[in-house]
N, C-alpha and C positions, 0 to 999 in steps of 0.2 A: 504493500499500500505505500502511496506517495507520502511524502512527510506532511504532518497536519500538526496543529494545536488546538487546544482547548482552554479557555478561562473559566473554571466553574465557582460554586459558591462554597465548597469543602465539603459537602455532605454526601453521603453514600448514595442517596437516590438521585443527585445529579450525575455522578459517575457512571451510575448503572444505567441512566439515560442516555448518554454519549455511546456508551458500549453498545447498547441496542440499536441505535442510530447507525452506527460503523457496522454492525451485524446485517443488519438490512442492506446497507451499501455493498458489501461484501456477497450479500446472494446476487445481487443485480450484475456487479463487475466482474465478479470473480477473485477480486483483489482481497486480502485478509489481514487483519491486525498481528503484528508479531510481537506477542507479549514480552519477549526477552529485551527488544529492542524500544521499548513503550517505557518513557520516563515521568515520573509525578514530581513536581516541587510544591511545597508549600509555601505561600505568600501572604502578604498582609498581616494581619494579626497573628496567624500561626505560623510565622517563620521559624524555623528550627525544629518544628514539630517532627517527632519521628514515628508517629501513628502510621499505620499500613492499613488502608481500606482494601478489603477483598484480596486478603493474603493468599488466597487460594490461586490468584493469578500472578505470572512470573514478572510483574512490573519493577522495576527500579525506582528507589525512593531515596533521591540524592538529597543531602541536607540544604546545600547552598548553592548548588549550579546545575544547569541543563544547556545543553546545546541544541537550538531548533532553527529551523530554516537558515544555516549557515553561521547564525550568530550564538554567541553565549549569552545567556542570562542569568543573572545571579541576585541573589537576595540583598549584595552589597554592591551599591552603585560603583564604586571606585573599583572593586575587585571585576566587576562586568567590563569597565573600561580598559583595565588591564588586560585582559584575557584576550579581547577582540581586537584592540590595537597592537599589540605585541605580537600576536599571530600573523597580522598583516604586515607589519614591520619587516618579520622575518622572510615571509614570502616574498616580499618587495626587493628584498636584500639578494634573495636567491635569483631571482628574475634578471636583477640588474648585472650580477654575477657572472650570468651565463653572456650576457652582451659586452661586457667590459673590454675584452681583448680583441674584440672585432673591430677592423678600421673603419668604423662608421662616420660619416660627415656629422657636422653639427644639425643639419636637418633629421638626419637617420636617428640621431640620438634622441631628439624632440619627439619623433614618430614611437619610438620605443617606451619612452617616458609617458607620452599620451595614451597611447594605444593598450600596453602591456602592464603599466605600471598603475598609472593612476584610476586606470578602469576597476582594479582592484577594490578601491576604496568606496566606490558609487554606493554600493550596498550596505557599506558599515557607516559612511558619514551621514547618509540621507535620515535615518531613525534613531541614531544615537546622539547624544550629546557631545559635542567637540572636546577633544583633549588637545589642548595647545602644546604640550611637550611632546606627544607623539606626533603632531602635524609638523612641528619644528624638526625632530629627528628625520623624517621622511623628507623634508626640505632638503636637509644636508646631505641625504642619500642621493637626491636627484642633482644637487649641485656638484658633489663628487663625481657622478657618473658622467655629468655633462663635462667637466672640466679636467678629468682624468686625476682628481685630487690636487689640482694645482688652482692658483687664482684665477679668476674669471677675466677674460678678455672684452667681453662687453657686460654692461651692467643688466643686471636680471631685470630691473624694471623696465629697461628698455626691449628688451627679448620677449618679455610679455605682450608687447603691443601686436596689433594686427599687420600683415604685410604692408599696407597701404600708409600705416604710421611708423614706419621703419623698423617693426620688430619682426620677430620670427615665430609668433604663436606659440610660445613657449607656455606651458600651463603654470598658471599662478596657483598653488595649492590654497592658500588662505582664500583667495575669491572663490575658487572651485568649491570648498566647503561650504561657504556662505550662501552661493549660489544654488547649491543643494537643499539648505535649509529654508531658503525663501521661497521654494517649490510648494513647501506646505501651504503657504497661503492660498495658493489656488487651489489646492484639494480642498481646504477648509471654505472658502466661499463659493467655488464652483458647484453648479446646480447637478453636475454630473456625478459626482462623488458624494453618495448617499450610504456612508458606512456608520458604524457605531463608534468608533473611534472620534467621531467629531463630537460626542458627549463631552470628552476631555476637555477641548477648546471651549466648547459652552460652559462647561462648569467653572474653569478657571478664570473665564473672562465674563463671568455673568453680570457684573458691575456697570459693564458698559457695552457688551455684545462684542463677538467676533468681526461684524461687520462695521462697526463704529470703530473698532479696535485698529483694523488694518486699512481704514481709509484716512487716518489722521496723517498729519504731516510733520512728524516729531523727529527732531534733530537727534543723533547720536549723543550729544553733551547733555540732551535734558531727557533720556531715559531714565534716570533716578525718579522721574515723576510716576512712573509704572507703579510705584509702592502705594499709590493712592487706591488703586484698583486691585490691590493684594495677589500681585500675581507673584507665587511662590515656586511654582516648579521651575527647575532649572534650565530643562529643554525648552519649555514654551518662552521662558525668559529671554533665551539665547535667540530665539527664533525673532521675537520683536524686538530686539536690538539690533539684529540683522535686517530686518525689515525696515527699521529708521533709517539705517545707513544706504539702503538700497533704493528707497521709495522717496524721501526726503527732498523737496523741491526749495532752494536755498532763496530764491526770489521769482517773483511773480511776471509775467512779459504780456499779460494782456488782461483786459476787463472781463472777459471770461472767465479767466481763469481766478482772478480776485472774488468774482461771484461765486464759484464753486470752491471756494475754499471751506474745508472743515472749521468750524469754530472751536473744535474739540481737541486737546492733544495735539495742537499746532503750533510750532516753535516760531511761527512768523506772526501769530496772535498771541500776545502775551499781556499778562495783568500782574505787575510786580516782577517784570523780568523772568516769569514763569509761564509755560503753557498751563491751560486750566481745563477743568470739567466740571459744569453743572449739571449735576444728575436730575434735577427738576426740570431744567430746560431740555436735558436729552429725551427724559419720558415723554415730552409734549412733543416729539419731534422735530426738535429745532436744532438744525445739525450745520446750515450753510450760512456764509456771510450775506447774502442776498435775501435771507429769510429776517434781516434786521433794517431793511429798506424799504421804501415805499413802492408802489409799482412803477413810478418813473425813474427808479434807480438813483435819482440824485439827492434824495433826502432819507433820513433815517426815521424810524418809528419813533414818537414820543412815549412816554410811561404809560400812560392811559392808554394808548394807540397799542402798545404792544401786550398790556394786560389783557384788552378785550379781544383782540386778534388770537390770540393763544391761551387764553382764560388760566394765566398763571399769575400769581400774585408777587411778580418779581421785585427784588429791593433796588431802590433806585442806582445805589452804589454799583451793583451788579451790571445792571443794564448799561448804565453811562459808562462804567468801566470797559465794557465789552466793545461797546459802540466807538469809544476812544482807540480802542486797539485797532479795531477793524479799518477806522479813518486813515491811520497812521499808515496801515498796510496799503490801501488805496493809494496813498500819495507818494509810495515808494515804488508802484510798479513803473516798469520801463517799457512802454508800448508806444506803437505809431500807427497813424489812421484810426482814431476813433478807440482802439483796443478791441478790435473784433479778431484778433488772431486766434485759430482755433486752438483749442486745449484739450488734450487727453491725458490723464492721470496714469500714473505707472502701473496702478492697480488695473486699471481698465485694458491696459496692452498685456499684462499679465494673464489676464482671464481670457483675451481672445486669442492667444497664442498658443501653438501645439510645444514649441520648443522652448519651456518655462525657464529651465536652468540656463540655457544659453543666453536668455535675454537679460537675466540678473547678471550673468556671469560677466558679458560684454560691458554693462555699464560699470560694475565695480573695477574692471580691467582699465577701463577708460579714465577711471579717476586715479588708479593707483599706478598707472603707465607713464613711463618718462619719455618726454622727448628726445630723440637722439642728439638734438642741436643742443640740449642743455648738458651734455657731457663735456667733460674736461677736454681740453683739445687733445692731449696724450692718449685719451682713450677713445676719441670720435672716428 
């Protein structure tokens, strides 16, 4: 039977129910469960339990870790990271050692790094929290392989650029990792993904909702504001921080973009130099800058008009503080010909593309890449 996994509530009845389902499947397909290769691990409040349900079956009951679908799952998150990353590091080291003494060109070596080495990490980097030490170690292996253990002749940040920008499309491992994590945003927001794991995002982002959280324009330097929505899970927190880096627009270029600005967790709209979230306003569906304006878009709602329109007893200081912040942003926009330049948020581009990781990676590399002309003359 192909590898499969189930998360149960810990009861004997739940286990019997799954076994019956697998038995029914075997009658139709001819594939049978191999008890000797079946492992069960206690998780949650019963971590470390040595109880064996159905002792008559030859199931294995490890105490701390199991391997499923190619990944180690451990009751200790640090052990899980070490097991998975160390295994991949050794595998990459062996791959590169096989190609080390072949007289490859620079482009040939880059092809090996991308197609044979980095491809080993996709399934690992996407669902697990990043380990900076492991990623740095893999980066060193890439560097040593590329330059035969000697100093570089071309700056790394130049080589990661596209060919048109003077680079060689060398993979940037940190940007590669971030782009894989950013792809979770499409899975969370996209209507084609209807899986139970979405409850995980809904639970941890219940104070503002995933749609509102991922439509914000938060700068990386302001991600400490996430404490206000009580995001405690390290994996989700990493996704939100990466999303801030990928998605954030640092200035606006048109009137359309200005009106579509999200009010909440927006580093361009601050009160007291901090992005804000008014949960009462959010509950009333007030999310865009244009919702504070009158129909002619030239004036803003008065306190009474705002209260009447949204049936919300807003505090005067809150309303006028927000309007002041929005006005200040409107005055800063750099636009021409009346500000009608078409604007498409990065989140919309993400939802409309099939190459999600590629879109995020290109944006990150463009930010990290160095223009060849900026190199010192002796290295240019």
